[in-house]
A tleap script that builds the chain and sets N, CA, C and O, in Angstrom:
source leaprc.protein.ff14SB
mol = sequence {
  NMET ILE ASN GLN TYR LEU LEU SER LEU GLY
  GLU PHE ASP VAL GLU ASN PHE ARG LEU SER
  ASN GLY ASP SER LEU ALA TRP GLY MET PHE
  LEU ALA THR THR PHE ILE THR GLN ILE THR
  PHE LEU ASN MET LEU ILE ALA ILE MET GLY
  ASP THR PHE ASP ARG VAL SER GLU ALA LYS
  TYR GLN SER ALA LEU GLN GLU LYS VAL SER
  ILE LEU SER ASP PHE VAL HIE VAL VAL GLY
  ARG VAL SER LEU ASN ASN ASN ASN GLN TYR
  ASN TYR ILE PHE ASP ILE ARG PRO ARG ASN
  ASN GLU SER CGLY
}
set mol.1.N position { -22.927 23.882 5.719 }
set mol.1.CA position { -22.776 22.740 4.869 }
set mol.1.C position { -21.707 23.004 3.792 }
set mol.1.O position { -20.921 22.115 3.462 }
set mol.2.N position { -21.685 24.188 3.268 }
set mol.2.CA position { -20.684 24.514 2.239 }
set mol.2.C position { -19.282 24.493 2.833 }
set mol.2.O position { -18.316 24.181 2.136 }
set mol.3.N position { -19.165 24.824 4.125 }
set mol.3.CA position { -17.852 24.780 4.772 }
set mol.3.C position { -17.314 23.354 4.835 }
set mol.3.O position { -16.116 23.142 4.644 }
set mol.4.N position { -18.170 22.380 5.097 }
set mol.4.CA position { -17.747 20.983 5.132 }
set mol.4.C position { -17.305 20.508 3.746 }
set mol.4.O position { -16.337 19.757 3.626 }
set mol.5.N position { -18.003 20.939 2.716 }
set mol.5.CA position { -17.648 20.564 1.353 }
set mol.5.C position { -16.298 21.154 0.976 }
set mol.5.O position { -15.463 20.465 0.389 }
set mol.6.N position { -16.075 22.413 1.303 }
set mol.6.CA position { -14.792 23.058 1.008 }
set mol.6.C position { -13.664 22.423 1.814 }
set mol.6.O position { -12.537 22.313 1.330 }
set mol.7.N position { -13.966 22.006 3.043 }
set mol.7.CA position { -12.962 21.341 3.869 }
set mol.7.C position { -12.549 20.010 3.253 }
set mol.7.O position { -11.378 19.637 3.324 }
set mol.8.N position { -13.488 19.292 2.652 }
set mol.8.CA position { -13.149 18.011 2.019 }
set mol.8.C position { -12.316 18.214 0.752 }
set mol.8.O position { -11.559 17.319 0.376 }
set mol.9.N position { -12.434 19.352 0.094 }
set mol.9.CA position { -11.654 19.632 -1.107 }
set mol.9.C position { -10.241 20.095 -0.791 }
set mol.9.O position { -9.324 19.881 -1.583 }
set mol.10.N position { -10.064 20.714 0.338 }
set mol.10.CA position { -8.770 21.262 0.705 }
set mol.10.C position { -8.919 22.745 1.012 }
set mol.10.O position { -9.972 23.339 0.781 }
set mol.11.N position { -7.873 23.319 1.524 }
set mol.11.CA position { -7.939 24.711 1.938 }
set mol.11.C position { -7.424 25.605 0.818 }
set mol.11.O position { -6.284 25.463 0.377 }
set mol.12.N position { -8.259 26.518 0.363 }
set mol.12.CA position { -7.867 27.471 -0.677 }
set mol.12.C position { -8.749 28.708 -0.545 }
set mol.12.O position { -9.737 28.709 0.190 }
set mol.13.N position { -8.384 29.740 -1.256 }
set mol.13.CA position { -9.067 31.033 -1.154 }
set mol.13.C position { -10.327 31.047 -2.023 }
set mol.13.O position { -10.272 30.729 -3.211 }
set mol.14.N position { -11.462 31.418 -1.420 }
set mol.14.CA position { -12.729 31.504 -2.150 }
set mol.14.C position { -13.278 32.931 -2.141 }
set mol.14.O position { -14.458 33.143 -2.417 }
set mol.15.N position { -12.440 33.896 -1.829 }
set mol.15.CA position { -12.902 35.278 -1.758 }
set mol.15.C position { -13.362 35.812 -3.106 }
set mol.15.O position { -14.236 36.677 -3.148 }
set mol.16.N position { -12.801 35.323 -4.210 }
set mol.16.CA position { -13.201 35.807 -5.532 }
set mol.16.C position { -14.588 35.336 -5.940 }
set mol.16.O position { -15.165 35.860 -6.893 }
set mol.17.N position { -15.129 34.348 -5.226 }
set mol.17.CA position { -16.464 33.857 -5.547 }
set mol.17.C position { -17.566 34.748 -4.953 }
set mol.17.O position { -18.736 34.592 -5.302 }
set mol.18.N position { -17.213 35.657 -4.083 }
set mol.18.CA position { -18.204 36.528 -3.467 }
set mol.18.C position { -18.390 37.757 -4.360 }
set mol.18.O position { -17.537 38.643 -4.415 }
set mol.19.N position { -19.506 37.782 -5.043 }
set mol.19.CA position { -19.790 38.882 -5.958 }
set mol.19.C position { -20.600 39.963 -5.237 }
set mol.19.O position { -21.365 39.663 -4.320 }
set mol.20.N position { -20.431 41.194 -5.647 }
set mol.20.CA position { -21.097 42.308 -4.965 }
set mol.20.C position { -22.594 42.342 -5.245 }
set mol.20.O position { -23.367 42.816 -4.412 }
set mol.21.N position { -23.015 41.842 -6.413 }
set mol.21.CA position { -24.442 41.941 -6.729 }
set mol.21.C position { -25.226 40.709 -6.279 }
set mol.21.O position { -26.423 40.623 -6.553 }
set mol.22.N position { -24.595 39.759 -5.603 }
set mol.22.CA position { -25.316 38.602 -5.079 }
set mol.22.C position { -25.523 37.495 -6.085 }
set mol.22.O position { -26.289 36.569 -5.818 }
set mol.23.N position { -24.875 37.551 -7.225 }
set mol.23.CA position { -25.006 36.521 -8.244 }
set mol.23.C position { -24.308 35.242 -7.767 }
set mol.23.O position { -23.156 35.293 -7.337 }
set mol.24.N position { -24.974 34.136 -7.838 }
set mol.24.CA position { -24.411 32.874 -7.351 }
set mol.24.C position { -23.982 31.950 -8.489 }
set mol.24.O position { -23.822 30.747 -8.286 }
set mol.25.N position { -23.797 32.505 -9.677 }
set mol.25.CA position { -23.387 31.694 -10.812 }
set mol.25.C position { -21.998 31.083 -10.586 }
set mol.25.O position { -21.768 29.920 -10.917 }
set mol.26.N position { -21.086 31.861 -10.030 }
set mol.26.CA position { -19.729 31.362 -9.781 }
set mol.26.C position { -19.756 30.202 -8.787 }
set mol.26.O position { -19.059 29.204 -8.972 }
set mol.27.N position { -20.574 30.338 -7.717 }
set mol.27.CA position { -20.675 29.252 -6.736 }
set mol.27.C position { -21.312 28.015 -7.359 }
set mol.27.O position { -20.880 26.894 -7.089 }
set mol.28.N position { -22.310 28.203 -8.169 }
set mol.28.CA position { -22.966 27.064 -8.812 }
set mol.28.C position { -22.027 26.312 -9.736 }
set mol.28.O position { -21.989 25.081 -9.731 }
set mol.29.N position { -21.270 27.056 -10.529 }
set mol.29.CA position { -20.296 26.422 -11.420 }
set mol.29.C position { -19.196 25.716 -10.633 }
set mol.29.O position { -18.775 24.615 -10.986 }
set mol.30.N position { -18.738 26.358 -9.570 }
set mol.30.CA position { -17.712 25.756 -8.726 }
set mol.30.C position { -18.193 24.443 -8.117 }
set mol.30.O position { -17.490 23.434 -8.172 }
set mol.31.N position { -19.379 24.459 -7.544 }
set mol.31.CA position { -19.914 23.244 -6.920 }
set mol.31.C position { -20.150 22.145 -7.952 }
set mol.31.O position { -19.856 20.978 -7.689 }
set mol.32.N position { -20.674 22.501 -9.115 }
set mol.32.CA position { -20.947 21.497 -10.141 }
set mol.32.C position { -19.651 20.862 -10.657 }
set mol.32.O position { -19.574 19.640 -10.784 }
set mol.33.N position { -18.649 21.666 -10.949 }
set mol.33.CA position { -17.410 21.113 -11.489 }
set mol.33.C position { -16.645 20.293 -10.458 }
set mol.33.O position { -16.101 19.240 -10.792 }
set mol.34.N position { -16.594 20.750 -9.223 }
set mol.34.CA position { -15.883 19.964 -8.208 }
set mol.34.C position { -16.624 18.670 -7.888 }
set mol.34.O position { -15.990 17.653 -7.607 }
set mol.35.N position { -17.948 18.691 -7.926 }
set mol.35.CA position { -18.718 17.476 -7.670 }
set mol.35.C position { -18.484 16.458 -8.791 }
set mol.35.O position { -18.277 15.275 -8.522 }
set mol.36.N position { -18.515 16.911 -10.029 }
set mol.36.CA position { -18.280 16.008 -11.169 }
set mol.36.C position { -16.847 15.468 -11.135 }
set mol.36.O position { -16.615 14.304 -11.464 }
set mol.37.N position { -15.904 16.299 -10.744 }
set mol.37.CA position { -14.515 15.856 -10.638 }
set mol.37.C position { -14.366 14.774 -9.569 }
set mol.37.O position { -13.666 13.785 -9.785 }
set mol.38.N position { -15.012 14.951 -8.430 }
set mol.38.CA position { -14.935 13.954 -7.368 }
set mol.38.C position { -15.567 12.635 -7.805 }
set mol.38.O position { -15.027 11.570 -7.505 }
set mol.39.N position { -16.685 12.682 -8.499 }
set mol.39.CA position { -17.332 11.463 -8.987 }
set mol.39.C position { -16.417 10.758 -10.005 }
set mol.39.O position { -16.304 9.532 -9.986 }
set mol.40.N position { -15.776 11.514 -10.879 }
set mol.40.CA position { -14.870 10.933 -11.871 }
set mol.40.C position { -13.681 10.262 -11.197 }
set mol.40.O position { -13.306 9.151 -11.570 }
set mol.41.N position { -13.086 10.920 -10.213 }
set mol.41.CA position { -11.953 10.330 -9.509 }
set mol.41.C position { -12.361 9.073 -8.751 }
set mol.41.O position { -11.601 8.105 -8.709 }
set mol.42.N position { -13.534 9.073 -8.160 }
set mol.42.CA position { -14.017 7.897 -7.446 }
set mol.42.C position { -14.215 6.728 -8.411 }
set mol.42.O position { -13.869 5.593 -8.085 }
set mol.43.N position { -14.768 6.994 -9.592 }
set mol.43.CA position { -14.941 5.938 -10.594 }
set mol.43.C position { -13.595 5.408 -11.072 }
set mol.43.O position { -13.449 4.206 -11.292 }
set mol.44.N position { -12.610 6.286 -11.235 }
set mol.44.CA position { -11.277 5.838 -11.630 }
set mol.44.C position { -10.657 4.951 -10.554 }
set mol.44.O position { -10.030 3.944 -10.880 }
set mol.45.N position { -10.819 5.302 -9.288 }
set mol.45.CA position { -10.291 4.500 -8.193 }
set mol.45.C position { -10.943 3.124 -8.170 }
set mol.45.O position { -10.257 2.121 -7.975 }
set mol.46.N position { -12.245 3.063 -8.366 }
set mol.46.CA position { -12.949 1.781 -8.388 }
set mol.46.C position { -12.461 0.924 -9.560 }
set mol.46.O position { -12.278 -0.283 -9.402 }
set mol.47.N position { -12.251 1.524 -10.721 }
set mol.47.CA position { -11.768 0.779 -11.887 }
set mol.47.C position { -10.367 0.234 -11.660 }
set mol.47.O position { -10.085 -0.906 -12.030 }
set mol.48.N position { -9.490 1.018 -11.062 }
set mol.48.CA position { -8.125 0.568 -10.799 }
set mol.48.C position { -8.124 -0.583 -9.803 }
set mol.48.O position { -7.407 -1.566 -9.990 }
set mol.49.N position { -8.917 -0.468 -8.753 }
set mol.49.CA position { -8.971 -1.527 -7.753 }
set mol.49.C position { -9.601 -2.789 -8.332 }
set mol.49.O position { -9.174 -3.895 -8.001 }
set mol.50.N position { -10.604 -2.643 -9.188 }
set mol.50.CA position { -11.220 -3.802 -9.827 }
set mol.50.C position { -10.252 -4.513 -10.748 }
set mol.50.O position { -10.230 -5.743 -10.790 }
set mol.51.N position { -9.452 -3.762 -11.487 }
set mol.51.CA position { -8.459 -4.351 -12.381 }
set mol.51.C position { -7.395 -5.103 -11.588 }
set mol.51.O position { -6.987 -6.198 -11.977 }
set mol.52.N position { -6.950 -4.529 -10.493 }
set mol.52.CA position { -5.960 -5.197 -9.646 }
set mol.52.C position { -6.524 -6.477 -9.056 }
set mol.52.O position { -5.829 -7.492 -9.003 }
set mol.53.N position { -7.770 -6.446 -8.613 }
set mol.53.CA position { -8.400 -7.643 -8.066 }
set mol.53.C position { -8.510 -8.736 -9.124 }
set mol.53.O position { -8.288 -9.908 -8.820 }
set mol.54.N position { -8.846 -8.377 -10.353 }
set mol.54.CA position { -8.937 -9.362 -11.439 }
set mol.54.C position { -7.588 -10.010 -11.719 }
set mol.54.O position { -7.510 -11.223 -11.915 }
set mol.55.N position { -6.525 -9.208 -11.739 }
set mol.55.CA position { -5.190 -9.766 -11.996 }
set mol.55.C position { -4.762 -10.717 -10.885 }
set mol.55.O position { -4.175 -11.765 -11.156 }
set mol.56.N position { -5.050 -10.360 -9.644 }
set mol.56.CA position { -4.691 -11.228 -8.519 }
set mol.56.C position { -5.526 -12.508 -8.557 }
set mol.56.O position { -5.008 -13.589 -8.280 }
set mol.57.N position { -6.794 -12.399 -8.893 }
set mol.57.CA position { -7.659 -13.576 -8.956 }
set mol.57.C position { -7.234 -14.530 -10.066 }
set mol.57.O position { -7.343 -15.746 -9.908 }
set mol.58.N position { -6.750 -13.996 -11.186 }
set mol.58.CA position { -6.301 -14.852 -12.277 }
set mol.58.C position { -5.073 -15.665 -11.887 }
set mol.58.O position { -4.932 -16.806 -12.327 }
set mol.59.N position { -4.207 -15.123 -11.095 }
set mol.59.CA position { -2.967 -15.801 -10.715 }
set mol.59.C position { -3.110 -16.628 -9.441 }
set mol.59.O position { -2.127 -17.193 -8.962 }
set mol.60.N position { -4.309 -16.708 -8.889 }
set mol.60.CA position { -4.514 -17.381 -7.609 }
set mol.60.C position { -4.161 -18.870 -7.686 }
set mol.60.O position { -3.455 -19.378 -6.815 }
set mol.61.N position { -4.633 -19.559 -8.694 }
set mol.61.CA position { -4.409 -21.002 -8.795 }
set mol.61.C position { -2.946 -21.327 -9.086 }
set mol.61.O position { -2.401 -22.280 -8.529 }
set mol.62.N position { -2.314 -20.549 -9.947 }
set mol.62.CA position { -0.911 -20.782 -10.246 }
set mol.62.C position { -0.042 -20.521 -9.014 }
set mol.62.O position { 0.909 -21.258 -8.756 }
set mol.63.N position { -0.363 -19.490 -8.267 }
set mol.63.CA position { 0.411 -19.174 -7.060 }
set mol.63.C position { 0.242 -20.252 -6.000 }
set mol.63.O position { 1.200 -20.602 -5.311 }
set mol.64.N position { -0.977 -20.781 -5.865 }
set mol.64.CA position { -1.212 -21.843 -4.888 }
set mol.64.C position { -0.442 -23.098 -5.260 }
set mol.64.O position { 0.148 -23.741 -4.392 }
set mol.65.N position { -0.440 -23.454 -6.533 }
set mol.65.CA position { 0.313 -24.631 -6.985 }
set mol.65.C position { 1.810 -24.425 -6.800 }
set mol.65.O position { 2.511 -25.345 -6.379 }
set mol.66.N position { 2.301 -23.250 -7.102 }
set mol.66.CA position { 3.720 -22.962 -6.925 }
set mol.66.C position { 4.112 -23.060 -5.455 }
set mol.66.O position { 5.185 -23.573 -5.136 }
set mol.67.N position { 3.266 -22.581 -4.566 }
set mol.67.CA position { 3.564 -22.655 -3.136 }
set mol.67.C position { 3.562 -24.093 -2.640 }
set mol.67.O position { 4.393 -24.460 -1.809 }
set mol.68.N position { 2.639 -24.913 -3.138 }
set mol.68.CA position { 2.613 -26.326 -2.742 }
set mol.68.C position { 3.874 -27.048 -3.201 }
set mol.68.O position { 4.440 -27.845 -2.453 }
set mol.69.N position { 4.317 -26.775 -4.427 }
set mol.69.CA position { 5.546 -27.390 -4.930 }
set mol.69.C position { 6.738 -26.927 -4.105 }
set mol.69.O position { 7.641 -27.716 -3.830 }
set mol.70.N position { 6.751 -25.682 -3.715 }
set mol.70.CA position { 7.840 -25.160 -2.885 }
set mol.70.C position { 7.864 -25.866 -1.533 }
set mol.70.O position { 8.936 -26.203 -1.031 }
set mol.71.N position { 6.710 -26.088 -0.949 }
set mol.71.CA position { 6.642 -26.785 0.340 }
set mol.71.C position { 7.107 -28.231 0.182 }
set mol.71.O position { 7.846 -28.742 1.024 }
set mol.72.N position { 6.676 -28.889 -0.896 }
set mol.72.CA position { 7.117 -30.261 -1.138 }
set mol.72.C position { 8.626 -30.343 -1.327 }
set mol.72.O position { 9.260 -31.280 -0.842 }
set mol.73.N position { 9.202 -29.380 -2.022 }
set mol.73.CA position { 10.648 -29.414 -2.243 }
set mol.73.C position { 11.423 -29.175 -0.950 }
set mol.73.O position { 12.554 -29.642 -0.817 }
set mol.74.N position { 10.830 -28.452 0.008 }
set mol.74.CA position { 11.490 -28.242 1.294 }
set mol.74.C position { 11.564 -29.529 2.112 }
set mol.74.O position { 12.489 -29.713 2.903 }
set mol.75.N position { 10.593 -30.415 1.922 }
set mol.75.CA position { 10.524 -31.635 2.715 }
set mol.75.C position { 10.855 -32.878 1.902 }
set mol.75.O position { 10.339 -33.958 2.189 }
set mol.76.N position { 11.702 -32.743 0.901 }
set mol.76.CA position { 12.062 -33.883 0.070 }
set mol.76.C position { 12.884 -34.908 0.856 }
set mol.76.O position { 12.875 -36.092 0.519 }
set mol.77.N position { 13.577 -34.477 1.876 }
set mol.77.CA position { 14.375 -35.406 2.672 }
set mol.77.C position { 13.501 -36.348 3.501 }
set mol.77.O position { 13.989 -37.391 3.938 }
set mol.78.N position { 12.252 -36.027 3.728 }
set mol.78.CA position { 11.342 -36.868 4.496 }
set mol.78.C position { 10.949 -38.107 3.698 }
set mol.78.O position { 10.631 -39.141 4.284 }
set mol.79.N position { 10.967 -38.017 2.373 }
set mol.79.CA position { 10.550 -39.121 1.520 }
set mol.79.C position { 11.445 -40.336 1.716 }
set mol.79.O position { 10.978 -41.469 1.598 }
set mol.80.N position { 12.679 -40.128 2.003 }
set mol.80.CA position { 13.609 -41.240 2.209 }
set mol.80.C position { 14.581 -41.354 1.059 }
set mol.80.O position { 14.368 -40.790 -0.014 }
set mol.81.N position { 15.638 -42.081 1.291 }
set mol.81.CA position { 16.663 -42.232 0.261 }
set mol.81.C position { 16.325 -43.455 -0.581 }
set mol.81.O position { 16.269 -44.581 -0.087 }
set mol.82.N position { 16.106 -43.206 -1.837 }
set mol.82.CA position { 15.792 -44.294 -2.746 }
set mol.82.C position { 17.094 -44.856 -3.294 }
set mol.82.O position { 17.438 -46.008 -3.030 }
set mol.83.N position { 17.785 -44.080 -4.021 }
set mol.83.CA position { 19.091 -44.507 -4.534 }
set mol.83.C position { 19.838 -43.274 -5.019 }
set mol.83.O position { 19.237 -42.269 -5.399 }
set mol.84.N position { 21.113 -43.371 -4.998 }
set mol.84.CA position { 21.946 -42.282 -5.502 }
set mol.84.C position { 22.431 -42.663 -6.892 }
set mol.84.O position { 22.835 -43.801 -7.132 }
set mol.85.N position { 22.387 -41.697 -7.807 }
set mol.85.CA position { 22.953 -41.973 -9.121 }
set mol.85.C position { 24.452 -41.665 -9.088 }
set mol.85.O position { 25.006 -41.427 -8.015 }
set mol.86.N position { 25.086 -41.667 -10.198 }
set mol.86.CA position { 26.540 -41.476 -10.246 }
set mol.86.C position { 26.986 -40.095 -9.781 }
set mol.86.O position { 28.137 -39.930 -9.378 }
set mol.87.N position { 26.114 -39.111 -9.828 }
set mol.87.CA position { 26.486 -37.749 -9.423 }
set mol.87.C position { 26.090 -37.452 -7.983 }
set mol.87.O position { 26.051 -36.284 -7.593 }
set mol.88.N position { 25.800 -38.454 -7.195 }
set mol.88.CA position { 25.364 -38.305 -5.802 }
set mol.88.C position { 24.113 -37.438 -5.676 }
set mol.88.O position { 23.997 -36.617 -4.766 }
set mol.89.N position { 23.207 -37.634 -6.583 }
set mol.89.CA position { 21.924 -36.929 -6.527 }
set mol.89.C position { 20.828 -37.966 -6.377 }
set mol.89.O position { 20.943 -39.093 -6.859 }
set mol.90.N position { 19.775 -37.570 -5.708 }
set mol.90.CA position { 18.651 -38.469 -5.517 }
set mol.90.C position { 17.821 -38.552 -6.789 }
set mol.90.O position { 17.714 -37.580 -7.537 }
set mol.91.N position { 17.237 -39.712 -7.028 }
set mol.91.CA position { 16.403 -39.936 -8.201 }
set mol.91.C position { 14.936 -39.816 -7.805 }
set mol.91.O position { 14.323 -40.797 -7.384 }
set mol.92.N position { 14.383 -38.641 -7.935 }
set mol.92.CA position { 12.974 -38.405 -7.638 }
set mol.92.C position { 12.313 -37.790 -8.855 }
set mol.92.O position { 12.922 -37.020 -9.597 }
set mol.93.N position { 11.083 -38.139 -9.037 }
set mol.93.CA position { 10.263 -37.481 -10.050 }
set mol.93.C position { 8.977 -37.054 -9.362 }
set mol.93.O position { 8.247 -37.881 -8.815 }
set mol.94.N position { 8.712 -35.770 -9.395 }
set mol.94.CA position { 7.471 -35.253 -8.832 }
set mol.94.C position { 6.516 -34.990 -9.986 }
set mol.94.O position { 6.812 -34.196 -10.879 }
set mol.95.N position { 5.387 -35.649 -9.962 }
set mol.95.CA position { 4.376 -35.476 -10.996 }
set mol.95.C position { 3.192 -34.752 -10.352 }
set mol.95.O position { 2.363 -35.360 -9.675 }
set mol.96.N position { 3.139 -33.457 -10.579 }
set mol.96.CA position { 2.105 -32.630 -9.960 }
set mol.96.C position { 1.267 -32.013 -11.061 }
set mol.96.O position { 1.782 -31.336 -11.950 }
set mol.97.N position { -0.021 -32.255 -10.991 }
set mol.97.CA position { -0.938 -31.708 -11.985 }
set mol.97.C position { -2.071 -30.991 -11.263 }
set mol.97.O position { -2.544 -31.461 -10.228 }
set mol.98.N position { -2.507 -29.864 -11.799 }
set mol.98.CA position { -3.628 -29.167 -11.156 }
set mol.98.C position { -4.918 -29.943 -11.369 }
set mol.98.O position { -5.129 -30.566 -12.410 }
set mol.99.N position { -5.768 -29.888 -10.362 }
set mol.99.CA position { -7.073 -30.525 -10.452 }
set mol.99.C position { -8.025 -29.649 -11.221 }
set mol.99.O position { -7.963 -28.424 -11.122 }
set mol.100.N position { -8.902 -30.257 -11.983 }
set mol.100.CA position { -9.975 -29.508 -12.610 }
set mol.100.C position { -11.035 -29.219 -11.566 }
set mol.100.O position { -11.302 -30.056 -10.703 }
set mol.101.N position { -11.632 -28.064 -11.633 }
set mol.101.CA position { -12.652 -27.700 -10.653 }
set mol.101.C position { -13.881 -28.588 -10.757 }
set mol.101.O position { -14.573 -28.794 -9.760 }
set mol.102.N position { -14.171 -29.123 -11.948 }
set mol.102.CA position { -15.349 -29.947 -12.121 }
set mol.102.C position { -15.172 -31.332 -11.516 }
set mol.102.O position { -16.118 -31.895 -10.965 }
set mol.103.N position { -13.951 -31.891 -11.617 }
set mol.103.CA position { -13.736 -33.249 -11.127 }
set mol.103.C position { -13.406 -33.317 -9.648 }
set mol.103.O position { -13.429 -34.395 -9.055 }
set mol.104.N position { -13.093 -32.156 -9.036 }
set mol.104.CA position { -12.832 -32.106 -7.605 }
set mol.104.C position { -11.437 -32.420 -7.340 }
set mol.104.O position { -11.016 -32.429 -6.183 }
savepdb mol mol.pdb
quit
């Protein structure tokens, strides 16, 4: 079992942990510190991923609205020609407002 734990940590020399009098204090300290380090790193990874998810979730509605406006601007020629002004530009006004979640 200890071999699997050491394999998950990486390959390094553990010969100095073998004491001649059979004292296992070095092994106990090693296992405790590496276990606490792994738990700390796992908590840091979860916090980073949670923060990234929150940032993406906050921008979800703005990104969806921006994409819809982009799609509408790609198909502006489908609307038809209303009139040209003096600069040969079409006179369109797009009034796009986000819906409130409560009103649907």
